[in-house]
C-alpha positions in Angstrom: 66.8 103.5 101.4 67.9 104.1 97.9 71.5 103.1 97.0 73.7 106.0 96.2 75.6 106.0 92.9 79.4 105.7 92.9 79.6 109.4 92.1 77.4 110.3 95.0 79.4 108.0 97.4 82.6 109.7 96.3 81.1 113.2 96.6 79.9 112.4 100.2 83.3 111.0 101.1 85.0 114.2 100.0 82.3 116.2 101.7 82.9 114.4 105.0 86.7 114.9 105.0 88.8 118.0 104.8 90.3 117.0 101.5 91.1 113.5 100.5 93.4 111.9 97.9 92.5 109.2 95.4 94.3 106.3 97.1 92.6 107.0 100.4 89.2 107.1 98.6 89.9 103.7 97.1 90.7 102.3 100.5 87.7 103.8 102.2 85.4 102.6 99.4 86.8 99.1 99.9 86.0 99.2 103.6 82.4 100.0 102.6 82.4 96.9 100.4 82.7 98.8 97.2 85.5 97.6 95.0 86.2 100.6 92.8 89.6 100.8 91.2 91.8 103.8 91.2 91.2 104.5 87.5 87.4 104.4 88.1 87.8 106.8 91.0 89.9 109.0 88.9 87.1 109.3 86.2 84.5 109.9 89.0 86.7 112.7 90.3 86.9 114.1 86.8 83.2 113.9 86.4 82.5 115.7 89.7 85.1 118.3 88.8 83.4 119.0 85.5 80.1 119.5 87.3 81.8 122.0 89.5 81.2 120.1 92.7 84.8 119.6 93.7 88.2 121.2 93.3 91.2 119.0 92.7 94.7 119.9 94.0 97.9 117.9 94.0 98.9 115.9 97.1 97.3 113.8 99.8 94.4 116.2 100.4 93.7 116.3 96.7 90.0 116.8 96.5 87.8 119.3 98.3 84.1 120.2 97.9 83.0 123.5 96.4 80.0 125.4 97.6 77.9 123.8 94.9 79.2 120.4 95.9 78.3 121.0 99.5 74.7 121.8 98.5 74.6 118.6 96.5 76.1 116.6 99.3 73.6 118.0 101.8 70.7 116.9 99.5 72.1 113.4 99.5 72.5 113.4 103.2 68.9 114.5 103.8 67.5 111.9 101.4 69.8 109.1 102.2 
């Protein structure tokens, strides 16, 4: 199985939740054994947003996946 990039991990995490904030992402990534700091997660979120895969809102349910993001996530799920 090919390892997913940090961006892909974050995209899938957002895909599998109904909106998730940055701090919660950092916690969940830690539980998966991935130590990615909050500033790194912030830049990943920015990257995904620029690709048009997620929308970012204020608050605890900050990030949600767009239609395009869902399509990307589904590809990852089927190949992973």
